[in-house]
PDB file with SEQRES, HELIX, SHEET and CRYST1 records, atoms N, CA, C and O in Angstrom:
SEQRES   1 A   53  MET ALA ASP TYR HIS GLU MET TYR LEU ASN MET ALA ARG          
SEQRES   2 A   53  ALA ASN ALA LYS ALA VAL ASN ILE LEU ILE GLN ALA GLN          
SEQRES   3 A   53  GLN GLU CYS GLU GLU MET TYR MET SER SER PRO ASP PRO          
SEQRES   4 A   53  GLU ILE GLN VAL LEU ASP PRO LYS ASN ARG PRO ALA PRO          
SEQRES   5 A   53  GLN                                                          
HELIX    1 AA1 TYR A    4  SER A   35  1                                  32    
HELIX    2 AA2 PRO A   46  ASN A   48  5                                   3    
CRYST1    1.000    1.000    1.000  90.00  90.00  90.00 P 1           1          
ATOM      1  N   MET A   1      45.412   2.584  27.671  1.00  0.00           N  
ATOM      2  CA  MET A   1      45.139   2.532  26.239  1.00  0.00           C  
ATOM      3  C   MET A   1      43.617   2.260  26.118  1.00  0.00           C  
ATOM      4  O   MET A   1      43.014   1.464  26.839  1.00  0.00           O  
ATOM      5  N   ALA A   2      43.062   2.997  25.139  1.00  0.00           N  
ATOM      6  CA  ALA A   2      41.574   2.939  24.951  1.00  0.00           C  
ATOM      7  C   ALA A   2      41.217   1.553  24.484  1.00  0.00           C  
ATOM      8  O   ALA A   2      41.940   0.886  23.744  1.00  0.00           O  
ATOM      9  N   ASP A   3      39.906   1.112  25.025  1.00  0.00           N  
ATOM     10  CA  ASP A   3      39.437  -0.115  24.651  1.00  0.00           C  
ATOM     11  C   ASP A   3      38.595   0.039  23.424  1.00  0.00           C  
ATOM     12  O   ASP A   3      37.393   0.263  23.563  1.00  0.00           O  
ATOM     13  N   TYR A   4      39.181  -0.074  22.115  1.00  0.00           N  
ATOM     14  CA  TYR A   4      38.507   0.268  20.863  1.00  0.00           C  
ATOM     15  C   TYR A   4      37.288  -0.706  20.635  1.00  0.00           C  
ATOM     16  O   TYR A   4      36.226  -0.324  20.143  1.00  0.00           O  
ATOM     17  N   HIS A   5      37.535  -1.978  21.030  1.00  0.00           N  
ATOM     18  CA  HIS A   5      36.526  -3.010  20.826  1.00  0.00           C  
ATOM     19  C   HIS A   5      35.110  -2.527  21.571  1.00  0.00           C  
ATOM     20  O   HIS A   5      33.998  -2.535  21.042  1.00  0.00           O  
ATOM     21  N   GLU A   6      35.397  -2.150  22.785  1.00  0.00           N  
ATOM     22  CA  GLU A   6      34.284  -1.753  23.657  1.00  0.00           C  
ATOM     23  C   GLU A   6      33.621  -0.371  23.130  1.00  0.00           C  
ATOM     24  O   GLU A   6      32.402  -0.199  23.154  1.00  0.00           O  
ATOM     25  N   MET A   7      34.509   0.568  22.666  1.00  0.00           N  
ATOM     26  CA  MET A   7      34.047   1.737  22.096  1.00  0.00           C  
ATOM     27  C   MET A   7      33.126   1.482  20.863  1.00  0.00           C  
ATOM     28  O   MET A   7      32.052   2.057  20.690  1.00  0.00           O  
ATOM     29  N   TYR A   8      33.674   0.546  20.020  1.00  0.00           N  
ATOM     30  CA  TYR A   8      32.921   0.124  18.827  1.00  0.00           C  
ATOM     31  C   TYR A   8      31.549  -0.493  19.197  1.00  0.00           C  
ATOM     32  O   TYR A   8      30.526  -0.160  18.599  1.00  0.00           O  
ATOM     33  N   LEU A   9      31.557  -1.309  20.099  1.00  0.00           N  
ATOM     34  CA  LEU A   9      30.371  -1.936  20.508  1.00  0.00           C  
ATOM     35  C   LEU A   9      29.332  -0.975  21.104  1.00  0.00           C  
ATOM     36  O   LEU A   9      28.123  -1.053  20.884  1.00  0.00           O  
ATOM     37  N   ASN A  10      29.938  -0.052  21.889  1.00  0.00           N  
ATOM     38  CA  ASN A  10      28.972   0.988  22.437  1.00  0.00           C  
ATOM     39  C   ASN A  10      28.383   1.887  21.324  1.00  0.00           C  
ATOM     40  O   ASN A  10      27.205   2.235  21.403  1.00  0.00           O  
ATOM     41  N   MET A  11      29.124   2.252  20.344  1.00  0.00           N  
ATOM     42  CA  MET A  11      28.522   3.048  19.228  1.00  0.00           C  
ATOM     43  C   MET A  11      27.599   2.209  18.389  1.00  0.00           C  
ATOM     44  O   MET A  11      26.612   2.718  17.857  1.00  0.00           O  
ATOM     45  N   ALA A  12      27.904   0.888  18.251  1.00  0.00           N  
ATOM     46  CA  ALA A  12      26.961   0.109  17.422  1.00  0.00           C  
ATOM     47  C   ALA A  12      25.617  -0.151  18.155  1.00  0.00           C  
ATOM     48  O   ALA A  12      24.567  -0.239  17.518  1.00  0.00           O  
ATOM     49  N   ARG A  13      25.670  -0.275  19.524  1.00  0.00           N  
ATOM     50  CA  ARG A  13      24.444  -0.329  20.268  1.00  0.00           C  
ATOM     51  C   ARG A  13      23.585   0.903  20.302  1.00  0.00           C  
ATOM     52  O   ARG A  13      22.355   0.840  20.304  1.00  0.00           O  
ATOM     53  N   ALA A  14      24.274   2.034  20.329  1.00  0.00           N  
ATOM     54  CA  ALA A  14      23.633   3.380  20.266  1.00  0.00           C  
ATOM     55  C   ALA A  14      23.012   3.622  18.888  1.00  0.00           C  
ATOM     56  O   ALA A  14      21.933   4.196  18.744  1.00  0.00           O  
ATOM     57  N   ASN A  15      23.738   3.163  17.910  1.00  0.00           N  
ATOM     58  CA  ASN A  15      23.177   3.382  16.596  1.00  0.00           C  
ATOM     59  C   ASN A  15      22.016   2.569  16.272  1.00  0.00           C  
ATOM     60  O   ASN A  15      21.108   3.068  15.608  1.00  0.00           O  
ATOM     61  N   ALA A  16      21.949   1.243  16.716  1.00  0.00           N  
ATOM     62  CA  ALA A  16      20.848   0.340  16.603  1.00  0.00           C  
ATOM     63  C   ALA A  16      19.690   0.938  17.384  1.00  0.00           C  
ATOM     64  O   ALA A  16      18.571   0.988  16.874  1.00  0.00           O  
ATOM     65  N   LYS A  17      19.931   1.392  18.609  1.00  0.00           N  
ATOM     66  CA  LYS A  17      18.794   2.033  19.458  1.00  0.00           C  
ATOM     67  C   LYS A  17      18.192   3.249  18.690  1.00  0.00           C  
ATOM     68  O   LYS A  17      16.978   3.452  18.686  1.00  0.00           O  
ATOM     69  N   ALA A  18      19.067   4.036  18.051  1.00  0.00           N  
ATOM     70  CA  ALA A  18      18.587   5.306  17.456  1.00  0.00           C  
ATOM     71  C   ALA A  18      17.760   4.883  16.201  1.00  0.00           C  
ATOM     72  O   ALA A  18      16.764   5.545  15.910  1.00  0.00           O  
ATOM     73  N   VAL A  19      18.115   3.854  15.475  1.00  0.00           N  
ATOM     74  CA  VAL A  19      17.418   3.398  14.331  1.00  0.00           C  
ATOM     75  C   VAL A  19      16.128   2.826  14.707  1.00  0.00           C  
ATOM     76  O   VAL A  19      15.161   2.989  13.962  1.00  0.00           O  
ATOM     77  N   ASN A  20      16.026   2.147  15.834  1.00  0.00           N  
ATOM     78  CA  ASN A  20      14.764   1.471  16.359  1.00  0.00           C  
ATOM     79  C   ASN A  20      13.841   2.670  16.766  1.00  0.00           C  
ATOM     80  O   ASN A  20      12.629   2.565  16.580  1.00  0.00           O  
ATOM     81  N   ILE A  21      14.361   3.775  17.302  1.00  0.00           N  
ATOM     82  CA  ILE A  21      13.529   4.869  17.816  1.00  0.00           C  
ATOM     83  C   ILE A  21      12.820   5.542  16.509  1.00  0.00           C  
ATOM     84  O   ILE A  21      11.649   5.919  16.486  1.00  0.00           O  
ATOM     85  N   LEU A  22      13.651   5.615  15.535  1.00  0.00           N  
ATOM     86  CA  LEU A  22      13.168   6.240  14.239  1.00  0.00           C  
ATOM     87  C   LEU A  22      12.107   5.274  13.584  1.00  0.00           C  
ATOM     88  O   LEU A  22      11.054   5.732  13.140  1.00  0.00           O  
ATOM     89  N   ILE A  23      12.384   4.014  13.536  1.00  0.00           N  
ATOM     90  CA  ILE A  23      11.391   3.142  12.991  1.00  0.00           C  
ATOM     91  C   ILE A  23      10.127   3.118  13.688  1.00  0.00           C  
ATOM     92  O   ILE A  23       9.088   3.050  13.032  1.00  0.00           O  
ATOM     93  N   GLN A  24      10.105   3.176  15.142  1.00  0.00           N  
ATOM     94  CA  GLN A  24       8.925   3.142  15.829  1.00  0.00           C  
ATOM     95  C   GLN A  24       8.139   4.385  15.689  1.00  0.00           C  
ATOM     96  O   GLN A  24       6.911   4.309  15.731  1.00  0.00           O  
ATOM     97  N   ALA A  25       8.798   5.654  15.507  1.00  0.00           N  
ATOM     98  CA  ALA A  25       8.190   6.955  15.230  1.00  0.00           C  
ATOM     99  C   ALA A  25       7.542   6.827  13.951  1.00  0.00           C  
ATOM    100  O   ALA A  25       6.350   7.129  13.888  1.00  0.00           O  
ATOM    101  N   GLN A  26       8.147   6.422  12.916  1.00  0.00           N  
ATOM    102  CA  GLN A  26       7.635   6.178  11.607  1.00  0.00           C  
ATOM    103  C   GLN A  26       6.379   5.334  11.566  1.00  0.00           C  
ATOM    104  O   GLN A  26       5.396   5.729  10.938  1.00  0.00           O  
ATOM    105  N   GLN A  27       6.386   4.132  12.246  1.00  0.00           N  
ATOM    106  CA  GLN A  27       5.294   3.301  12.263  1.00  0.00           C  
ATOM    107  C   GLN A  27       3.968   4.010  13.103  1.00  0.00           C  
ATOM    108  O   GLN A  27       2.800   3.842  12.753  1.00  0.00           O  
ATOM    109  N   GLU A  28       4.333   4.717  14.112  1.00  0.00           N  
ATOM    110  CA  GLU A  28       3.256   5.405  14.815  1.00  0.00           C  
ATOM    111  C   GLU A  28       2.665   6.529  13.997  1.00  0.00           C  
ATOM    112  O   GLU A  28       1.463   6.779  14.090  1.00  0.00           O  
ATOM    113  N   CYS A  29       3.447   7.205  13.213  1.00  0.00           N  
ATOM    114  CA  CYS A  29       2.898   8.228  12.180  1.00  0.00           C  
ATOM    115  C   CYS A  29       2.083   7.578  11.188  1.00  0.00           C  
ATOM    116  O   CYS A  29       1.010   8.077  10.849  1.00  0.00           O  
ATOM    117  N   GLU A  30       2.585   6.315  10.614  1.00  0.00           N  
ATOM    118  CA  GLU A  30       1.782   5.710   9.659  1.00  0.00           C  
ATOM    119  C   GLU A  30       0.462   5.269  10.172  1.00  0.00           C  
ATOM    120  O   GLU A  30      -0.541   5.368   9.466  1.00  0.00           O  
ATOM    121  N   GLU A  31       0.425   4.775  11.402  1.00  0.00           N  
ATOM    122  CA  GLU A  31      -0.775   4.359  12.049  1.00  0.00           C  
ATOM    123  C   GLU A  31      -1.768   5.550  12.226  1.00  0.00           C  
ATOM    124  O   GLU A  31      -2.979   5.407  12.058  1.00  0.00           O  
ATOM    125  N   MET A  32      -1.195   6.717  12.571  1.00  0.00           N  
ATOM    126  CA  MET A  32      -1.978   7.864  12.828  1.00  0.00           C  
ATOM    127  C   MET A  32      -2.633   8.256  11.440  1.00  0.00           C  
ATOM    128  O   MET A  32      -3.808   8.616  11.360  1.00  0.00           O  
ATOM    129  N   TYR A  33      -1.845   8.165  10.437  1.00  0.00           N  
ATOM    130  CA  TYR A  33      -2.340   8.611   9.011  1.00  0.00           C  
ATOM    131  C   TYR A  33      -3.456   7.651   8.637  1.00  0.00           C  
ATOM    132  O   TYR A  33      -4.534   8.070   8.217  1.00  0.00           O  
ATOM    133  N   MET A  34      -3.181   6.320   8.798  1.00  0.00           N  
ATOM    134  CA  MET A  34      -4.126   5.360   8.317  1.00  0.00           C  
ATOM    135  C   MET A  34      -5.445   5.317   9.201  1.00  0.00           C  
ATOM    136  O   MET A  34      -6.489   4.944   8.666  1.00  0.00           O  
ATOM    137  N   SER A  35      -5.429   5.636  10.347  1.00  0.00           N  
ATOM    138  CA  SER A  35      -6.652   5.800  11.205  1.00  0.00           C  
ATOM    139  C   SER A  35      -7.342   7.099  11.120  1.00  0.00           C  
ATOM    140  O   SER A  35      -8.448   7.203  11.650  1.00  0.00           O  
ATOM    141  N   SER A  36      -6.795   8.126  10.495  1.00  0.00           N  
ATOM    142  CA  SER A  36      -7.459   9.371  10.409  1.00  0.00           C  
ATOM    143  C   SER A  36      -8.565   9.186   9.422  1.00  0.00           C  
ATOM    144  O   SER A  36      -8.512   8.301   8.568  1.00  0.00           O  
ATOM    145  N   PRO A  37      -9.674  10.104   9.546  1.00  0.00           N  
ATOM    146  CA  PRO A  37     -10.704  10.075   8.607  1.00  0.00           C  
ATOM    147  C   PRO A  37     -10.297  10.613   7.211  1.00  0.00           C  
ATOM    148  O   PRO A  37      -9.423  11.470   7.075  1.00  0.00           O  
ATOM    149  N   ASP A  38     -10.983  10.059   6.185  1.00  0.00           N  
ATOM    150  CA  ASP A  38     -10.750  10.530   4.810  1.00  0.00           C  
ATOM    151  C   ASP A  38     -11.121  12.012   4.738  1.00  0.00           C  
ATOM    152  O   ASP A  38     -12.106  12.477   5.312  1.00  0.00           O  
ATOM    153  N   PRO A  39     -10.247  12.741   3.975  1.00  0.00           N  
ATOM    154  CA  PRO A  39     -10.665  14.168   3.699  1.00  0.00           C  
ATOM    155  C   PRO A  39     -11.870  14.288   2.873  1.00  0.00           C  
ATOM    156  O   PRO A  39     -12.177  13.388   2.091  1.00  0.00           O  
ATOM    157  N   GLU A  40     -12.561  15.339   3.005  1.00  0.00           N  
ATOM    158  CA  GLU A  40     -13.767  15.611   2.122  1.00  0.00           C  
ATOM    159  C   GLU A  40     -13.324  16.192   0.893  1.00  0.00           C  
ATOM    160  O   GLU A  40     -12.702  17.254   0.912  1.00  0.00           O  
ATOM    161  N   ILE A  41     -13.575  15.619  -0.137  1.00  0.00           N  
ATOM    162  CA  ILE A  41     -13.174  16.124  -1.554  1.00  0.00           C  
ATOM    163  C   ILE A  41     -14.348  16.785  -2.199  1.00  0.00           C  
ATOM    164  O   ILE A  41     -15.448  16.237  -2.263  1.00  0.00           O  
ATOM    165  N   GLN A  42     -14.097  17.961  -2.671  1.00  0.00           N  
ATOM    166  CA  GLN A  42     -15.104  18.749  -3.321  1.00  0.00           C  
ATOM    167  C   GLN A  42     -14.626  19.007  -4.800  1.00  0.00           C  
ATOM    168  O   GLN A  42     -13.478  19.398  -5.014  1.00  0.00           O  
ATOM    169  N   VAL A  43     -15.481  18.793  -5.763  1.00  0.00           N  
ATOM    170  CA  VAL A  43     -15.174  19.235  -7.169  1.00  0.00           C  
ATOM    171  C   VAL A  43     -15.682  20.556  -7.333  1.00  0.00           C  
ATOM    172  O   VAL A  43     -16.859  20.808  -7.074  1.00  0.00           O  
ATOM    173  N   LEU A  44     -14.844  21.461  -7.764  1.00  0.00           N  
ATOM    174  CA  LEU A  44     -15.187  22.884  -8.005  1.00  0.00           C  
ATOM    175  C   LEU A  44     -15.467  23.029  -9.527  1.00  0.00           C  
ATOM    176  O   LEU A  44     -14.778  22.503 -10.402  1.00  0.00           O  
ATOM    177  N   ASP A  45     -16.545  23.793  -9.734  1.00  0.00           N  
ATOM    178  CA  ASP A  45     -16.875  24.143 -11.093  1.00  0.00           C  
ATOM    179  C   ASP A  45     -16.101  25.419 -11.442  1.00  0.00           C  
ATOM    180  O   ASP A  45     -16.230  26.462 -10.800  1.00  0.00           O  
ATOM    181  N   PRO A  46     -15.242  25.267 -12.557  1.00  0.00           N  
ATOM    182  CA  PRO A  46     -14.451  26.320 -12.984  1.00  0.00           C  
ATOM    183  C   PRO A  46     -15.271  27.530 -13.476  1.00  0.00           C  
ATOM    184  O   PRO A  46     -14.783  28.659 -13.447  1.00  0.00           O  
ATOM    185  N   LYS A  47     -16.478  27.299 -13.914  1.00  0.00           N  
ATOM    186  CA  LYS A  47     -17.272  28.344 -14.433  1.00  0.00           C  
ATOM    187  C   LYS A  47     -17.835  29.291 -13.290  1.00  0.00           C  
ATOM    188  O   LYS A  47     -18.274  30.403 -13.584  1.00  0.00           O  
ATOM    189  N   ASN A  48     -17.816  28.863 -12.068  1.00  0.00           N  
ATOM    190  CA  ASN A  48     -18.384  29.609 -10.943  1.00  0.00           C  
ATOM    191  C   ASN A  48     -17.279  30.272 -10.120  1.00  0.00           C  
ATOM    192  O   ASN A  48     -17.553  30.769  -9.028  1.00  0.00           O  
ATOM    193  N   ARG A  49     -16.099  30.291 -10.590  1.00  0.00           N  
ATOM    194  CA  ARG A  49     -14.960  30.924  -9.912  1.00  0.00           C  
ATOM    195  C   ARG A  49     -15.095  32.389  -9.969  1.00  0.00           C  
ATOM    196  O   ARG A  49     -15.649  32.837 -10.973  1.00  0.00           O  
ATOM    197  N   PRO A  50     -14.688  33.216  -9.069  1.00  0.00           N  
ATOM    198  CA  PRO A  50     -14.694  34.574  -8.996  1.00  0.00           C  
ATOM    199  C   PRO A  50     -13.803  35.192 -10.031  1.00  0.00           C  
ATOM    200  O   PRO A  50     -12.712  34.683 -10.288  1.00  0.00           O  
ATOM    201  N   ALA A  51     -14.231  36.268 -10.629  1.00  0.00           N  
ATOM    202  CA  ALA A  51     -13.481  37.069 -11.671  1.00  0.00           C  
ATOM    203  C   ALA A  51     -12.178  37.550 -11.115  1.00  0.00           C  
ATOM    204  O   ALA A  51     -12.217  37.934  -9.946  1.00  0.00           O  
ATOM    205  N   PRO A  52     -10.982  37.602 -11.769  1.00  0.00           N  
ATOM    206  CA  PRO A  52      -9.825  38.234 -11.310  1.00  0.00           C  
ATOM    207  C   PRO A  52      -9.996  39.690 -11.096  1.00  0.00           C  
ATOM    208  O   PRO A  52     -10.725  40.348 -11.838  1.00  0.00           O  
ATOM    209  N   GLN A  53      -9.356  40.205 -10.118  1.00  0.00           N  
ATOM    210  CA  GLN A  53      -9.428  41.725  -9.823  1.00  0.00           C  
ATOM    211  C   GLN A  53      -8.249  42.415 -10.381  1.00  0.00           C  
ATOM    212  O   GLN A  53      -8.126  43.633 -10.248  1.00  0.00           O  
TER     213      GLN A  53                                                      
END                                                                             
């Protein structure tokens, strides 16, 4: 007969491991975003845009 208790524990451990991997990846991406340089913002003058063709 299958050991359902052990099966449940195995699934719970795998689930926790998967969640921790996702959390770590998210934190790494957040750190990459926070440490990247700020983008250069340019204000465009609408009077100087090219005429539609």
